[in-house]
C-alpha positions as CSV (number, residue, x, y, z in Angstrom):
1,M,122.0,32.9,154.6
2,P,122.7,29.9,152.3
3,D,126.0,28.3,152.2
4,Q,128.4,29.7,149.6
5,I,129.4,27.6,146.6
6,P,132.7,26.1,147.5
7,S,135.6,27.7,145.6
8,P,137.9,25.6,143.5
9,A,140.8,23.8,145.2
10,P,144.0,25.8,145.4
11,R,146.5,25.3,142.6
12,S,149.4,23.0,143.1
13,A,153.0,23.9,142.7
14,T,153.0,22.4,139.2
15,D,150.2,24.7,138.2
16,L,152.0,27.7,139.7
17,F,155.4,27.1,138.1
18,S,154.3,25.6,134.8
19,D,152.1,27.1,132.0
20,P,148.9,28.8,133.3
21,L,145.7,26.8,133.0
22,D,144.2,29.3,130.6
23,S,147.1,29.1,128.1
24,H,146.2,27.7,124.7
25,P,148.0,26.7,121.6
26,L,148.4,29.3,118.8
27,W,145.8,27.6,116.7
28,F,143.1,27.7,119.4
29,K,141.5,31.2,119.6
30,P,138.6,31.4,122.1
31,S,137.7,34.9,120.8
32,L,136.2,33.3,117.7
33,F,133.4,31.8,119.8
34,L,132.1,35.4,120.5
35,S,131.8,36.2,116.8
36,P,128.2,36.6,115.5
37,N,129.0,34.5,112.4
38,F,130.6,31.6,114.4
39,D,129.7,28.2,113.0
40,S,130.8,25.2,115.0
41,E,130.8,22.7,112.1
42,S,133.0,24.8,109.8
43,Y,135.3,25.7,112.7
44,I,135.9,22.0,113.6
45,A,136.2,21.1,109.9
46,E,138.9,23.8,109.4
47,L,140.9,22.8,112.4
48,R,140.8,19.1,111.7
49,T,142.9,19.6,108.5
50,F,146.0,20.2,110.7
51,V,144.9,19.3,114.3
52,P,144.1,15.8,115.4
53,F,140.6,15.2,116.6
54,D,141.6,14.0,120.1
55,T,143.8,17.1,120.6
56,L,141.0,19.4,119.6
57,R,138.5,17.6,121.9
58,S,140.9,17.8,124.9
59,E,141.5,21.5,124.2
60,L,137.8,22.2,124.1
61,Q,137.2,20.3,127.3
62,A,140.0,22.2,129.0
63,H,138.5,25.5,127.8
64,L,135.0,24.4,129.1
65,S,136.5,23.6,132.5
66,S,138.2,27.0,132.6
67,L,134.9,28.7,131.8
68,N,133.1,26.8,134.6
69,H,135.8,27.9,137.0
70,E,135.4,31.5,135.9
71,L,131.6,31.3,136.3
72,I,132.0,30.0,139.8
73,D,134.4,32.8,140.6
74,L,132.0,35.4,139.4
75,I,129.1,34.0,141.5
76,N,131.2,33.8,144.6
77,R,132.4,37.3,144.1
78,D,128.8,38.8,144.0
79,Y,127.0,36.1,145.9
80,A,125.4,38.4,148.4
81,D,123.8,40.6,145.7
82,F,122.7,37.4,143.9
83,V,120.9,36.1,147.0
84,N,119.3,39.5,147.9
85,L,117.9,39.9,144.4
86,S,114.7,38.1,145.1
87,T,114.1,40.0,148.4
88,K,114.2,43.4,146.7
89,L,111.5,42.5,144.1
90,V,108.3,43.7,146.0
91,D,104.7,43.6,144.4
92,V,106.0,42.4,141.0
93,D,102.8,40.5,140.2
94,S,100.5,43.5,140.7
95,A,102.7,45.6,138.5
96,V,102.6,43.0,135.8
97,L,98.8,42.9,135.9
98,R,98.6,46.7,135.6
99,M,100.7,46.7,132.4
100,R,99.0,43.7,130.8
101,A,95.6,45.4,130.0
102,P,97.0,48.3,128.0
103,L,99.4,46.0,126.2
104,L,96.6,43.7,125.1
105,E,94.5,46.6,123.9
106,L,97.5,47.9,121.9
107,R,98.0,44.5,120.3
108,D,94.3,44.3,119.2
109,K,94.5,47.7,117.6
110,I,97.7,46.8,115.8
111,Q,96.3,43.5,114.5
112,G,93.1,45.4,113.2
113,F,95.2,48.0,111.4
114,R,97.4,45.3,109.9
115,G,94.4,43.4,108.5
116,A,93.1,46.6,106.9
117,V,96.5,47.4,105.4
118,E,96.8,43.8,104.0
119,S,93.3,44.0,102.4
120,S,94.1,47.3,100.8
121,L,97.4,45.9,99.5
122,I,95.7,42.9,98.0
123,A,93.1,45.2,96.3
124,L,95.9,47.5,95.0
125,K,97.8,44.5,93.6
126,N,94.7,43.2,91.9
127,G,94.1,46.6,90.4
128,L,97.6,46.9,89.1
129,S,97.4,43.4,87.6
130,Q,94.2,44.2,85.9
131,R,95.8,47.4,84.6
132,A,98.8,45.6,83.3
133,E,96.6,43.0,81.6
134,A,94.6,45.8,80.0
135,A,97.8,47.6,78.9
136,A,99.1,44.4,77.4
137,A,95.8,43.7,75.7
138,R,95.7,47.3,74.4
139,E,99.3,46.9,73.1
140,V,98.4,43.7,71.3
141,L,95.3,45.4,69.9
142,E,97.3,48.4,68.7
143,L,99.9,46.0,67.2
144,L,97.2,44.1,65.4
145,L,95.5,47.3,64.2
146,D,98.9,48.7,63.1
147,T,99.6,45.4,61.3
148,F,96.2,45.5,59.5
149,H,96.8,49.1,58.5
150,V,100.3,48.3,57.2
151,V,99.0,45.3,55.2
152,S,96.3,47.4,53.7
153,K,98.7,50.2,53.0
154,V,101.2,47.8,51.3
155,E,98.4,46.3,49.2
156,K,97.2,49.7,48.2
157,L,100.7,50.8,47.2
158,I,101.3,47.6,45.3
159,K,98.0,48.2,43.3
160,E,99.5,51.4,42.1
161,L,102.5,49.6,40.6
162,P,100.8,48.2,37.5
163,S,99.4,51.6,36.5
164,V,102.9,53.0,36.7
165,G,104.2,50.1,34.7
166,S,101.5,50.4,32.0
167,D,102.2,54.1,31.8
168,W,105.9,53.3,31.4
169,S,105.2,50.7,28.7
170,N,103.0,53.1,26.9
171,G,105.7,55.6,27.1
172,D,108.1,53.2,25.5
173,V,105.7,52.4,22.7
174,N,105.1,56.1,22.0
175,S,108.8,56.6,22.0
176,V,109.2,54.1,19.2
177,Q,106.3,55.6,17.2
178,K,107.6,59.1,17.6
179,S,111.1,58.7,16.4
180,N,112.1,62.2,15.9
181,A,115.2,63.5,17.8
182,L,113.5,65.9,20.2
183,G,110.5,63.6,20.8
184,V,112.8,60.7,21.6
185,Q,114.8,62.7,24.1
186,H,111.6,64.0,25.8
187,V,110.1,60.5,26.0
188,E,113.4,59.0,27.4
189,N,113.4,61.7,30.1
190,G,109.8,60.9,30.9
191,T,110.6,57.1,31.0
192,M,113.5,57.8,33.4
193,N,111.3,59.8,35.6
194,V,108.7,57.1,35.6
195,R,111.4,54.5,36.4
196,E,112.7,56.6,39.2
197,T,109.2,57.2,40.5
198,Q,108.5,53.5,40.5
199,S,111.8,52.8,42.3
200,M,110.9,55.3,45.0
201,L,107.5,53.7,45.4
202,L,109.1,50.3,45.7
203,E,111.5,51.7,48.3
204,R,108.5,53.0,50.3
205,I,106.7,49.7,50.0
206,A,109.8,47.9,51.1
207,S,110.1,50.1,54.2
208,E,106.4,49.3,55.0
209,M,107.2,45.6,54.5
210,N,110.1,45.9,56.9
211,R,107.7,47.4,59.4
212,L,105.2,44.7,58.7
213,N,107.7,42.0,59.2
214,F,108.6,43.6,62.5
215,H,105.0,43.5,63.7
216,V,104.5,39.9,62.5
217,A,107.7,38.8,64.3
218,H,106.2,40.2,67.6
219,A,102.8,38.6,67.1
220,Q,103.5,35.3,65.3
221,N,101.2,33.0,67.3
222,L,98.1,35.2,67.3
223,P,95.1,34.0,65.2
224,F,94.7,37.3,63.5
225,I,98.3,37.2,62.2
226,Q,97.7,33.6,61.0
227,N,94.6,34.7,59.1
228,I,96.4,37.4,57.2
229,E,99.6,35.5,56.5
230,K,98.4,34.7,52.9
231,R,97.9,38.4,52.3
232,I,101.4,39.2,53.6
233,W,102.9,36.4,51.5
234,S,101.1,37.6,48.4
235,A,102.3,41.1,49.0
236,S,105.8,40.0,49.5
237,L,105.8,38.0,46.3
238,L,104.4,41.0,44.3
239,L,107.0,43.3,45.9
240,D,109.9,40.9,45.0
241,A,108.6,40.6,41.4
242,S,108.1,44.3,40.9
243,L,111.4,45.2,42.6
244,G,113.2,42.6,40.5
245,H,111.7,44.1,37.3
246,C,112.5,47.6,38.2
247,F,116.1,46.7,39.3
248,V,116.7,44.8,36.0
249,D,115.3,47.7,34.0
250,G,117.5,50.1,36.0
251,L,120.6,48.0,35.4
252,E,119.9,47.8,31.7
253,H,119.5,51.6,31.4
254,R,122.1,52.3,34.1
255,D,119.7,54.6,35.9
256,V,121.7,55.5,39.0
257,N,118.7,56.8,41.0
258,A,116.5,53.9,40.2
259,I,119.3,51.4,41.1
260,Y,120.0,53.3,44.3
261,N,116.3,53.2,45.3
262,C,116.0,49.5,44.4
263,L,119.1,48.6,46.5
264,R,117.7,50.5,49.4
265,A,114.5,48.6,49.0
266,Y,116.3,45.3,48.9
267,A,118.3,46.2,52.0
268,A,115.1,47.3,53.8
269,V,113.4,43.9,53.3
270,D,116.7,42.1,54.0
271,N,116.7,40.4,50.6
272,I,120.2,41.3,49.4
273,G,120.8,37.9,48.0
274,N,118.1,38.4,45.4
275,A,119.7,41.7,44.2
276,E,123.1,40.0,43.9
277,E,121.6,37.1,42.0
278,I,119.7,39.4,39.6
279,F,122.9,41.4,38.9
280,R,124.8,38.2,38.3
281,T,122.3,36.7,35.9
282,T,121.4,39.9,34.1
283,I,124.7,41.7,33.7
284,V,127.6,39.5,34.8
285,A,126.6,36.1,33.3
286,P,126.2,37.2,29.6
287,V,129.6,39.0,29.8
288,I,131.4,36.1,31.3
289,Q,129.7,33.7,28.9
290,N,131.3,35.7,26.0
291,V,134.7,35.6,27.6
292,I,134.7,32.0,28.8
293,P,132.2,30.1,26.6
294,H,130.7,27.1,28.3
295,G,127.7,24.9,27.9
296,S,124.9,24.5,30.4
297,F,126.1,21.0,31.3
298,G,129.7,21.8,31.8
299,V,130.7,20.9,28.2
300,V,133.4,23.2,26.7
301,A,131.9,25.3,24.0
302,G,134.8,26.6,21.9
303,A,137.3,27.3,24.7
304,S,140.9,27.2,23.4
305,G,143.2,25.9,26.0
306,D,143.0,26.3,29.8
307,E,145.0,29.6,30.2
308,L,143.2,32.2,32.1
309,E,145.4,35.3,31.8
310,N,143.8,36.6,28.7
311,D,140.3,35.8,30.0
312,Y,141.1,37.8,33.2
313,Q,142.3,40.7,31.2
314,Q,139.0,40.8,29.3
315,I,137.0,40.4,32.5
316,K,138.9,43.3,34.1
317,K,137.9,45.5,31.1
318,H,134.2,44.4,31.5
319,V,134.4,45.2,35.3
320,E,135.7,48.6,34.5
321,N,133.1,49.3,31.7
322,D,130.0,47.2,32.7
323,F,130.2,46.5,36.5
324,K,131.9,49.5,38.0
325,F,128.8,51.8,38.0
326,L,127.0,49.4,40.3
327,L,130.0,48.8,42.5
328,E,130.4,52.5,43.0
329,I,126.8,52.9,43.9
330,A,127.0,50.1,46.5
331,S,130.2,51.4,48.0
332,A,129.3,55.0,48.2
333,E,130.0,56.6,51.6
334,N,127.0,56.9,53.9
335,S,124.8,55.1,51.4
336,G,123.8,52.3,53.7
337,L,124.4,49.8,50.9
338,H,127.6,48.2,52.3
339,V,125.6,45.0,53.1
340,F,125.8,44.1,49.4
341,D,128.8,42.1,48.2
342,F,128.5,42.1,44.4
343,L,132.2,41.4,44.1
344,A,132.0,37.9,45.7
345,N,128.4,36.9,45.3
346,S,127.9,38.1,41.7
347,I,131.2,38.6,39.8
348,L,133.5,36.1,41.5
349,K,130.7,33.5,41.7
350,E,130.0,33.7,38.0
351,V,133.7,33.6,37.1
352,L,134.2,30.5,39.2
353,A,131.2,28.8,37.7
354,A,132.4,29.7,34.2
355,I,135.9,28.3,34.8
356,Q,134.6,25.1,36.3
357,K,132.4,24.5,33.3
358,G,134.4,26.0,30.5
359,K,138.0,25.4,31.6
360,P,138.1,22.8,34.4
361,G,141.7,21.9,33.4
362,A,142.8,25.3,34.7
363,F,142.5,24.1,38.2
364,S,144.5,20.9,37.6
365,P,148.0,20.8,39.2
366,G,149.0,18.0,36.9
367,R,150.5,20.5,34.5
368,P,152.5,22.6,37.1
369,K,153.7,25.3,34.7
370,E,150.2,26.1,33.4
371,F,148.7,25.7,36.9
372,L,151.1,28.2,38.4
373,K,150.5,30.7,35.6
374,N,146.7,30.4,36.1
375,Y,147.1,30.6,39.9
376,K,149.1,33.8,39.7
377,S,146.7,35.3,37.2
378,S,143.9,34.4,39.6
379,L,145.6,36.0,42.5
380,D,146.2,39.1,40.4
381,F,142.5,39.1,39.4
382,L,141.4,38.9,43.1
383,A,143.8,41.7,44.0
384,Y,142.1,43.7,41.2
385,L,138.7,43.1,42.6
386,E,139.9,44.0,46.1
387,G,140.8,47.4,44.6
388,Y,137.1,48.2,44.5
389,C,136.7,47.6,48.2
390,P,136.4,51.0,49.9
391,S,138.1,50.0,53.2
392,R,140.1,47.3,54.9
393,A,137.0,46.0,56.5
394,A,135.5,45.5,53.1
395,V,138.6,43.7,51.9
396,A,138.3,41.4,55.0
397,K,134.7,40.8,54.3
398,F,135.4,40.0,50.6
399,R,138.1,37.5,51.6
400,A,135.8,35.8,54.1
401,A,133.0,35.4,51.6
402,P,132.0,31.8,50.9
403,F,132.6,32.1,47.1
404,Y,136.1,33.6,47.7
405,V,136.9,30.7,50.0
406,E,135.5,28.2,47.5
407,F,137.5,29.9,44.7
408,M,140.7,29.5,46.6
409,K,140.0,25.9,47.5
410,Q,140.0,25.1,43.8
411,W,143.8,25.8,43.7
412,N,145.4,22.7,45.3
413,V,148.8,24.2,45.9
414,G,149.7,21.3,48.2
415,V,149.5,18.8,45.2
416,Y,151.4,21.4,43.1
417,F,154.2,21.5,45.6
418,S,154.3,17.7,45.8
419,L,154.8,17.6,42.0
420,R,157.5,20.3,42.1
421,F,159.2,18.5,45.0
422,Q,159.3,15.2,43.0
423,E,160.6,17.1,40.0
424,I,163.3,19.1,41.7
425,A,164.4,16.6,44.3
426,G,164.2,13.8,41.7
427,A,166.6,15.6,39.4
428,L,169.2,16.0,42.1
429,D,168.7,12.4,43.3
430,S,169.2,11.1,39.8
431,A,172.4,13.0,39.4
432,L,173.7,11.9,42.8
433,T,173.0,8.2,42.2
434,A,175.5,8.1,39.3
435,S,178.3,5.6,39.7
436,S,181.0,8.1,38.9
437,L,181.6,11.8,38.9
438,V,180.4,13.4,35.7
439,L,182.2,16.5,34.3
440,V,180.3,19.3,32.6
441,Q,181.3,21.8,30.0
442,N,180.5,25.3,31.1
443,S,179.3,27.6,28.4
444,N,180.2,31.3,28.3
445,S,176.7,32.3,29.3
446,D,176.8,30.0,32.3
447,E,180.1,31.4,33.5
448,E,178.7,34.9,33.4
449,S,175.6,34.2,35.4
450,S,176.8,31.4,37.8
451,P,180.0,30.1,39.3
452,S,182.0,27.8,37.0
453,L,181.1,24.4,38.6
454,T,182.8,21.4,37.1
455,L,180.6,18.4,38.2
456,K,177.1,17.6,37.0
457,Q,176.1,16.8,40.5
458,S,177.1,20.3,41.7
459,V,175.4,22.0,38.8
460,T,172.2,20.0,39.3
461,L,172.2,21.1,43.0
462,L,172.6,24.8,42.1
463,E,169.9,24.5,39.4
464,S,167.6,22.8,41.9
465,L,168.2,25.4,44.5
466,R,167.5,28.2,42.0
467,S,164.3,26.4,40.8
468,C,162.9,26.5,44.3
469,W,162.8,30.3,44.2
470,N,162.2,30.8,40.5
471,E,159.2,32.9,39.8
472,E,158.0,30.2,37.4
473,V,158.0,27.6,40.2
474,L,157.6,29.4,43.5
475,V,154.2,29.8,45.2
476,L,154.6,32.5,47.8
477,S,152.0,30.9,50.1
478,C,154.2,27.8,50.1
479,S,157.5,29.6,50.6
480,D,158.1,27.8,53.9
481,K,157.9,24.5,52.1
482,F,160.2,25.6,49.3
483,L,162.7,26.9,52.0
484,R,162.6,23.5,53.6
485,L,163.1,21.8,50.3
486,S,166.1,24.1,49.6
487,L,167.7,23.1,52.9
488,Q,167.0,19.4,52.2
489,L,168.7,19.6,48.9
490,I,171.8,21.1,50.4
491,S,171.7,18.5,53.2
492,R,171.3,15.7,50.6
493,Y,174.3,16.9,48.6
494,S,176.4,17.2,51.8
495,N,175.4,13.7,52.9
496,W,176.3,12.3,49.5
497,L,179.8,13.7,49.8
498,S,180.4,12.8,53.4
499,S,179.0,9.2,53.0
500,G,181.2,8.7,49.9
501,L,184.3,9.9,51.6
502,A,183.6,7.8,54.7
503,A,183.0,4.7,52.5
504,R,186.2,5.3,50.6
505,K,188.1,5.6,53.9
506,K,186.6,2.3,55.2
507,G,187.3,0.6,51.8
508,N,184.0,-1.3,51.7
509,V,182.0,-0.4,48.7
510,G,179.4,-3.2,48.9
511,S,177.8,-2.1,52.1
512,N,177.4,1.6,50.9
513,P,175.2,1.8,47.9
514,G,175.4,5.1,46.1
515,C,179.0,5.6,47.1
516,E,180.5,3.9,44.1
517,W,181.7,7.3,42.8
518,A,184.1,7.7,45.7
519,F,185.9,4.4,44.8
520,S,186.1,5.1,41.1
521,A,187.4,8.6,41.6
522,V,191.2,9.3,41.3
523,P,192.9,12.0,43.4
524,E,192.6,14.5,40.5
525,D,188.8,14.1,40.5
526,F,188.6,15.3,44.1
527,I,190.1,18.6,43.0
528,Y,186.8,19.2,41.2
529,I,184.9,18.5,44.4
530,I,187.0,21.0,46.4
531,H,186.4,23.6,43.7
532,D,182.7,23.0,43.6
533,I,182.3,22.9,47.4
534,S,184.0,26.3,47.7
535,C,181.9,27.8,44.8
536,L,178.6,26.4,46.2
537,A,179.3,27.6,49.7
538,K,180.1,31.1,48.4
539,E,177.1,31.1,46.1
540,I,174.6,29.8,48.8
541,C,175.8,32.3,51.4
542,G,176.1,35.1,48.9
543,A,174.0,35.7,45.7
544,Y,171.6,32.9,46.4
545,L,170.8,34.1,49.9
546,D,170.3,37.7,48.6
547,H,167.9,36.4,46.0
548,V,165.8,34.5,48.5
549,L,165.7,37.5,50.9
550,Q,164.6,39.7,47.9
551,V,161.8,37.2,47.0
552,L,160.6,37.3,50.7
553,S,161.0,41.0,51.1
554,S,157.4,41.4,52.0
555,C,157.9,39.3,55.2
556,S,158.7,40.7,58.6
557,T,162.3,41.4,59.7
558,E,162.1,38.5,62.2
559,V,161.1,36.0,59.4
560,L,163.9,37.3,57.2
561,D,166.4,36.9,60.0
562,L,165.3,33.3,60.6
563,V,165.5,32.5,56.8
564,K,169.0,34.0,56.7
565,Q,170.2,32.0,59.7
566,S,168.8,28.7,58.3
567,I,170.5,29.2,54.9
568,M,173.8,30.2,56.4
569,Y,173.6,27.2,58.7
570,S,172.9,24.9,55.8
571,G,176.0,26.1,54.0
572,K,178.3,25.4,56.9
573,P,178.5,21.6,56.3
574,L,179.9,22.3,52.9
575,D,182.8,24.2,54.4
576,D,183.3,21.4,56.9
577,L,183.7,18.9,54.1
578,L,186.8,20.7,52.6
579,P,189.2,19.2,55.2
580,L,187.7,15.7,54.6
581,V,188.2,16.0,50.8
582,I,191.8,17.2,51.3
583,D,192.5,14.3,53.7
584,T,191.1,11.9,51.1
585,I,193.5,13.2,48.4
586,K,196.3,13.2,50.8
587,E,195.7,9.6,51.8
588,A,195.6,8.5,48.2
589,L,198.9,10.3,47.4
590,V,200.6,9.0,50.5
591,Q,199.5,5.5,49.9
592,K,201.0,5.5,46.4
593,S,204.2,7.3,47.5
594,V,204.8,4.8,50.3
595,E,205.1,2.0,47.7
596,D,208.4,3.6,46.6
597,L,209.6,3.8,50.2
598,R,209.3,0.0,50.5
599,Q,212.5,-0.1,48.4
600,L,214.3,0.7,51.7
601,K,214.4,-3.0,52.4
602,G,216.9,-3.4,49.5
603,I,219.5,-1.3,51.3
604,T,220.0,-4.1,53.9
605,A,220.6,-6.7,51.2
606,T,223.0,-4.4,49.5
607,Y,225.4,-3.9,52.4
608,R,224.8,-6.9,54.6
609,M,227.7,-9.4,54.5
610,T,229.4,-7.6,51.5
611,N,232.6,-5.7,51.1
612,K,231.0,-2.7,49.4
613,P,232.5,0.6,50.4
614,L,230.7,3.5,52.1
615,P,228.0,4.9,49.8
616,V,228.6,8.3,48.3
617,R,225.2,9.1,46.6
618,H,221.6,8.6,47.3
619,S,219.5,5.6,46.3
620,P,217.6,5.6,43.0
621,Y,214.2,5.3,44.7
622,V,214.4,8.7,46.5
623,P,213.3,11.0,43.6
624,G,210.3,8.8,43.1
625,V,209.0,9.3,46.6
626,L,207.7,12.8,46.0
627,R,207.4,12.5,42.2
628,L,203.6,11.7,42.4
629,L,202.9,14.6,44.8
630,K,204.8,17.0,42.6
631,T,203.1,15.7,39.5
632,F,199.7,16.1,41.2
633,L,200.4,19.7,42.4
634,D,201.9,20.8,39.0
635,G,199.0,19.3,37.1
636,E,196.6,21.4,35.1
637,R,193.6,20.7,37.4
638,A,195.4,21.7,40.6
639,A,196.8,24.8,39.0
640,K,193.4,25.8,37.7
641,Y,191.0,24.9,40.5
642,L,193.1,24.6,43.8
643,T,193.4,27.7,45.9
644,N,196.7,28.6,47.5
645,D,195.4,27.7,50.9
646,A,194.1,24.3,49.8
647,R,197.3,23.6,47.9
648,N,199.5,24.5,50.9
649,N,197.4,22.4,53.2
650,L,197.5,19.4,50.9
651,L,201.3,19.8,50.3
652,L,202.2,20.1,54.0
653,G,199.9,17.3,55.1
654,A,201.0,14.9,52.4
655,A,204.7,15.7,53.0
656,T,204.3,15.2,56.8
657,D,202.5,11.9,56.4
658,I,205.1,10.6,53.8
659,T,207.9,11.7,56.1
660,C,206.3,9.9,59.1
661,R,206.1,6.7,57.0
662,Y,209.6,7.2,55.9
663,Y,210.8,7.6,59.5
664,D,208.9,4.4,60.6
665,L,210.4,2.3,57.8
666,A,213.9,3.7,58.3
667,A,213.9,3.5,62.1
668,D,212.7,-0.1,61.8
669,L,215.4,-0.9,59.3
670,V,218.2,0.6,61.4
671,S,216.9,-1.1,64.5
672,V,216.9,-4.5,62.8
673,A,220.4,-3.9,61.3
674,R,221.9,-3.0,64.7
675,K,220.4,-6.0,66.4
676,T,221.6,-8.3,63.7
677,E,225.1,-6.8,63.8
678,S,225.2,-7.1,67.6
679,S,224.3,-10.8,67.3
680,L,226.9,-11.5,64.7
681,Q,229.6,-9.7,66.7
682,R,228.8,-11.8,69.8
683,I,229.1,-15.0,67.7
684,R,232.4,-13.8,66.2
685,Q,233.8,-13.0,69.6
686,G,232.8,-16.4,70.9
687,A,234.5,-18.1,68.0
688,Q,237.7,-16.1,68.6
689,R,237.8,-17.1,72.3
690,R,237.4,-20.8,71.4
691,A,240.3,-20.5,68.9
692,G,242.5,-19.0,71.6
693,A,242.7,-15.7,69.8
694,S,242.7,-12.5,71.7
695,S,239.3,-11.0,72.0
696,D,240.7,-7.5,72.6
697,V,241.6,-7.1,69.0
698,S,239.1,-4.7,67.5
699,D,238.1,-4.5,63.9
700,H,238.7,-1.0,62.6
701,N,236.6,-1.7,59.4
702,V,233.3,0.1,58.8
703,S,230.4,-2.0,59.9
704,D,227.4,-2.9,57.7
705,T,225.1,-0.9,60.0
706,D,227.2,2.2,59.5
707,K,227.0,1.7,55.7
708,I,223.2,1.3,55.9
709,C,222.9,4.4,58.1
710,M,225.2,6.4,55.7
711,Q,223.1,5.3,52.7
712,L,219.9,6.4,54.6
713,F,221.6,9.6,55.5
714,L,222.3,10.4,51.9
715,D,218.8,9.4,51.0
716,I,217.1,11.7,53.5
717,Q,219.4,14.5,52.4
718,E,218.1,14.1,48.9
719,Y,214.6,13.7,50.2
720,G,215.0,17.0,52.1
721,R,216.2,18.7,48.9
722,N,213.2,17.4,47.1
723,L,210.9,18.8,49.9
724,A,212.6,22.1,49.6
725,A,212.0,22.1,45.9
726,L,208.3,21.7,46.6
727,G,208.4,24.6,49.0
728,V,208.4,22.6,52.3
729,E,211.0,23.1,55.0
730,A,212.1,19.7,56.0
731,A,213.4,20.9,59.3
732,D,210.0,22.1,60.3
733,I,208.6,18.5,60.1
734,T,209.0,16.7,63.4
735,A,209.3,13.3,61.7
736,Y,212.1,14.5,59.5
737,R,214.0,15.7,62.5
738,S,213.6,12.3,64.2
739,L,214.7,10.6,61.0
740,W,217.8,12.8,60.9
741,Q,218.7,12.0,64.4
742,C,218.2,8.3,63.6
743,V,220.6,8.0,60.7
744,A,222.9,11.0,60.7
745,P,226.6,10.6,61.8
746,A,227.4,11.7,65.3
747,D,229.1,14.9,64.2
748,R,226.2,16.1,62.1
749,Q,223.2,15.2,64.2
750,N,222.8,18.7,65.7
751,V,222.6,20.6,62.4
752,I,220.2,19.7,59.6
753,K,221.9,20.7,56.4
754,F,221.8,19.2,53.0
């Protein structure tokens, strides 16, 4: 018995107490190797995206080593059976020889049968191929025969047409010769029957031509088809000529049946353009020529002006009287004639050509008023034509027609808006560039229809805003542009006011062109600005907004909400300007009032180093401090144009600022007086000590500072009474309370009373 394969060495303690040898990382799955679709290259490429190559190689080698150990274990386990396997196989060679002969015989039979089957299959395929070729040849032959029969049939039917036409012509001649009433009626009926018969024959020929065209399309490159192309072309020309003659005759006599049959014939041969052109030249063109006369070379032939409204009215009447019968035939339900577009390709085409030749100035936006009138008349005319469309799909088809698009391109609304923009914005800009505020006189009619604005600049703004949405200016398709223009106008006016007020506050007119008005304006002029701002803000967010929403009522709710928000937002800066204007008036009044307060300095000269007694009445300057403010508030402009809120804000603000300046000057005066008196007292005491006099002797006379404070106290009492006369509580002003504390005697500082 051979020696057994030695078993692997026993595991060490490290192998026993550490991870087992067959443990693998989570990314390494040996079960994938047993998958029938396993691909080593894709497996390695996938793992290399997140596993280093060296790590993968070491793991595969470890797995190979474990497989070898497992194989050795299996062999050692069944080693005896493995060795005895060869001893149990007895007489194997003889058994193989016994089975080989029948297997060889079976293989020869199978090969012979396979050869027979393959030869039969080849023969069958050849037969099927020949059969298919024969079927294709037969199909081509039938197609050619059918084509020949159809050509012959078309030619035969076309030959019948002249006889019908001659019979028809003879009938017309006889109808003229026999001019009695009954005879004429009989011949007319006979002519109508002949016309209808001819149209039916033409429809039949057209259907055969349609069939012929189908055959020719499927056999274009065949010699037979090429040989009869001239016959087909000749037949097609004869059909077109005969069909055109019959269609024209039917249009002239308004034979509904004949027209219907002719249109079906045109549709059958897919020659709808010819029918539309015949209708245009035969029926539409003469009518339009009478309405809009024009020469063949585009020279105006007697056209008066470029207005189109009256022309469109006449054309509408002709559409109703002369064109409607054909439009109703073509749009009849289940007629199969919806492929025709007589509205665009016949009527609108001729109208466009007539306007371009006879009245080219109608399309010119250089005269905005006439342009807009013609544009709106044209839109109304197009809407009238759309009324003859039987469905929404027909309307969409009409609007997508090339001549409809070409007609709309003639109206350059972009240039029109540019001209209107220059006109409207230019008017406002001219008014705002004036060097001073310009007053206007409001008529009674203006007061009834609009707020009574006082400044030309404000009136121009409102007129410009209304012009944007005036029906004589607005183009609805450009409503977004006119809305933007409206917002720009309001912004321009607001910037004009804000920049002028800012420049006046800085006091530099040279660096702010266009703000001269703010420097030349007196406080009373700003009352007009306050009034106009309030009126404009109310008008823009009220009646003006309602008018804009009414004009755009056809838009969706979302669009209307956005428009409303934009206009409301544009009016907000006007409201924000009111406090700035009030501050400007207040600063001007305070500045002039403070000039009277500067007479405070004379009080020091009056009582310093003099023996004047204590004052008993206020100074002469006090009534003049608030005189300018009172005169301003009692003036005619303030009484007429200032609201109560604006008046109260202006009064309280001006009074507060004047009082603050009053306190600053008075406090500074008292402080200087006390410091001066203290210095003089120290000098006097030093002189007394040098003379040996007692320095304890106090002077019980009233000091100059006390006299100055008493005079100031009397002045602020009078000032407080003047404030009360204006309606302002002096005690409510912080600066006045501080002023009272500064100059009032010690026993009266706690109570403000005058």
